[in-house]
N, C-alpha and C positions, 0 to 999 in steps of 0.2 A: 077865072079872070086871070090877066096877066100878073097882077100883084099875087094871088094866091100860087102861082106858077113859080115867080121868082123865090118866094118863101120856102116851098116845099124844095127847090134846088137848093137854096141856102141852108135848109135843115138837113139835106142829105150830106152836107159836106160838115156840119157841126160835129166835133170830135167827142162832144159830151164829156169834158172833163170832170172827174169826180175824185174825191179823195176820203179816205176813212181812216181813222186812228187804230193800230195796232200795237198795243203795249208801250212801247217808247218809239216805236215808228209810225210812219203814216203810207200806207199803200194808195200810190197815186194812179188811175186807172182812165184810160180812154177807149172810145169806140171803136175797135178795128175794122170794123165793117164800114165807118164813115167813108163816103167819097174823098175827103178830104185827107184821111189817114190812108186810103189806098192809093190815092194818086200823088202823095207829097215825095218829092226828091229825096228829103230829108227832114228831120226837124229838130229842133231844141227845147229842152226843157229847163226853164230858170226858176232857181229855187231861191228863195229870199227868206233869210232869216237872221234876226239880230243885226240888220242892217247891211248884211254881207249876202252878196248873191254869187251864185256857182251855176254854170251851164253845163248841161250834160247833152252833148250831141247824140242824136237819135238817127240810125240808119235805116233804111225800109224795113230790113227784118226785126230790129228793135222795136220800130213804130207798129209794125203787126204782132208782137208780143203783147201790146196793149197794157203793159203795168211797169211800174218802178217803184222800189220801196227803199223809203228814206229813213234815216234815223234822225229824230229830230232832238234837238236841244232845249227848245223854248216852248213857251204857251202859244205861239203865234209863227205861222209858216206860209209862206205865198207861194203859189206855182203859176207859171205861165209857159203854155205849150205854143210854140210857132211851128208851124207846117210851112213849108217852102215847096210851093208848087210852081207848075212851069211859069214862062211868061212873067218872072220876077213878083208874082203874085204870093203873099204871105198871109196865112190863117192864123189868128191869135184868139187863144181862149186863155182866162186865168180865173182863178179864184184864191181866197185867202181862208185859213183856219185858224180857229180860236180854242186853245183847250182849255178846259179849268184846272186851276192849280191843285196839284194833289199832296 
């Protein structure tokens, strides 16, 4: 059906943003084989922690790398990946991680 076809196209563009804790850092990953990542002109990873945001601009080679390691300073960190595609389209995926106190 048309709905299933549209969903499969949307799924192929999904960067599948994930993050895992590694000691005092967070390894942020996305699917390098996603059509969104492969066709992006550039990307921006916004990291928000303790009310402050930092933007990391990602050029195509960095997007193809598929990972960023971030040294966290608190128990909650949010990540938002914006992929800038042609025709002024932006694909966005975000996630928030909460870590137990140690």
